[in-house]
C-alpha positions in Angstrom: 172.4 5.7 -48.9 170.9 2.9 -49.6 170.7 1.6 -52.8 167.8 0.0 -53.8 167.7 -1.2 -57.7 171.2 -3.6 -57.7 172.3 -5.1 -60.9 173.8 -8.4 -60.7 174.9 -11.2 -62.8 178.0 -13.8 -62.9 179.9 -16.5 -64.2 179.0 -20.2 -64.4 181.6 -20.7 -61.2 179.6 -18.0 -59.0 175.9 -19.0 -61.0 174.8 -21.3 -56.8 176.0 -17.9 -55.1 174.5 -15.4 -57.7 171.3 -17.5 -57.0 171.7 -17.3 -52.2 173.0 -12.9 -53.1 169.4 -12.8 -55.3 167.2 -14.1 -53.5 168.4 -12.3 -50.2 168.4 -9.3 -52.0 165.2 -9.0 -52.6 163.6 -10.4 -49.6 165.4 -7.2 -47.6 163.1 -5.0 -50.3 165.4 -4.6 -53.5 164.9 -4.4 -56.5 167.3 -7.0 -58.5 168.3 -7.0 -62.5 170.1 -10.4 -62.9 172.2 -10.2 -65.9 172.6 -14.3 -65.5 174.4 -16.9 -65.9 171.6 -18.9 -64.8 173.4 -22.9 -64.8 176.3 -24.4 -64.9 177.3 -24.6 -68.6 180.5 -22.0 -69.2 180.4 -18.5 -70.4 182.4 -15.4 -70.7 182.8 -13.1 -67.2 183.7 -10.4 -69.4 179.5 -9.8 -71.2 177.8 -10.7 -67.7 180.5 -7.5 -65.7 179.5 -5.2 -69.3 176.0 -6.0 -68.6 176.5 -4.4 -65.2 179.3 -2.3 -65.9 176.4 -0.2 -68.5 173.0 -1.0 -65.5 175.0 1.1 -62.8 176.8 3.9 -65.6 173.3 3.9 -67.4 171.7 4.6 -63.9 169.2 2.0 -64.0 171.3 0.3 -60.8 172.1 2.1 -58.2 174.3 0.0 -57.7 176.3 -3.3 -59.3 177.5 -6.9 -56.8 179.2 -9.5 -59.6 180.3 -12.4 -58.8 183.6 -15.1 -60.6 185.6 -18.4 -59.3 188.0 -16.2 -58.1 186.1 -12.6 -58.2 189.1 -11.6 -59.5 188.2 -11.9 -63.5 185.3 -9.7 -63.8 186.2 -7.4 -62.1 189.7 -6.6 -63.7 186.8 -7.2 -66.8 183.9 -4.7 -65.6 186.6 -1.7 -64.7 187.8 -1.6 -68.7 184.3 -0.2 -68.5 183.6 3.8 -67.6 182.6 5.6 -65.0 182.4 1.6 -63.3 184.4 1.4 -59.8 184.9 -2.0 -58.8 186.4 -3.2 -55.9 187.1 -7.4 -54.3 185.7 -7.2 -52.0 186.3 -10.7 -49.0 185.0 -9.0 -46.5 183.1 -6.8 -44.5 186.4 -4.6 -44.0 186.9 -4.5 -47.5 183.9 -4.1 -48.6 183.5 -1.6 -46.2 186.2 -0.3 -47.1 185.0 -0.1 -50.2 182.8 2.3 -50.4 183.6 4.4 -47.8 187.4 5.6 -49.4 187.2 4.7 -52.7 183.2 4.5 -53.5 182.6 1.9 -55.5 179.5 1.1 -57.8 180.8 -3.0 -57.7 181.7 -5.5 -55.5 183.4 -8.4 -57.1 183.0 -11.9 -55.0 184.0 -14.7 -56.0 182.7 -18.0 -55.1 185.3 -20.6 -55.1 186.9 -18.5 -51.9 183.9 -16.6 -49.6 181.0 -18.5 -48.6 177.5 -17.6 -49.2 177.2 -15.7 -45.5 179.6 -14.1 -46.2 179.4 -13.2 -49.4 175.5 -12.0 -48.1 176.9 -10.2 -45.8 179.9 -8.1 -48.2 176.5 -6.7 -50.5 174.5 -5.3 -47.5 178.1 -3.7 -45.9 178.4 -2.7 -49.5 174.6 -1.3 -49.7 174.9 -0.1 -46.8 177.9 1.6 -46.3 177.9 6.3 -47.5 181.5 7.5 -49.6 183.4 9.2 -47.1 184.5 11.7 -49.0 186.5 14.3 -48.1 189.1 15.9 -50.4 191.8 13.0 -50.2 189.6 10.4 -50.8 187.7 12.9 -54.0 191.6 13.5 -54.9 192.0 10.5 -55.5 188.5 8.9 -57.8 188.7 12.4 -59.9 192.6 10.9 -60.8 190.4 7.9 -61.8 188.4 9.3 -64.7 
């Protein structure tokens, strides 16, 4: 499966990387739902995580991408929303495994941790990797609710 509509948001620390990811996705033919932020003014990342979580869980987007300084806070905030499985990723391996083993529907990236090219590779891998399925992985995901 290839997700064609992607919800995207960041806090102030991630807005530059978010803009680069949005441009890359648009160039690749994806529909991007950009929920902000759009500048360096300090904002609260849980608000942006909530916007992406809502878009993914209500079906406006197949997948979501979140960016903050480390990726940690925004991933924790996203995972507080039922139906969201947000994975903090740092490279294409963690992006791939987030889909294959965990059926993640949102990834979080740290703008202070990964550079733009690695981040774009992570997003591409995340969007183009299918859930491996099987009893072992499905059983574990079902336990998360």
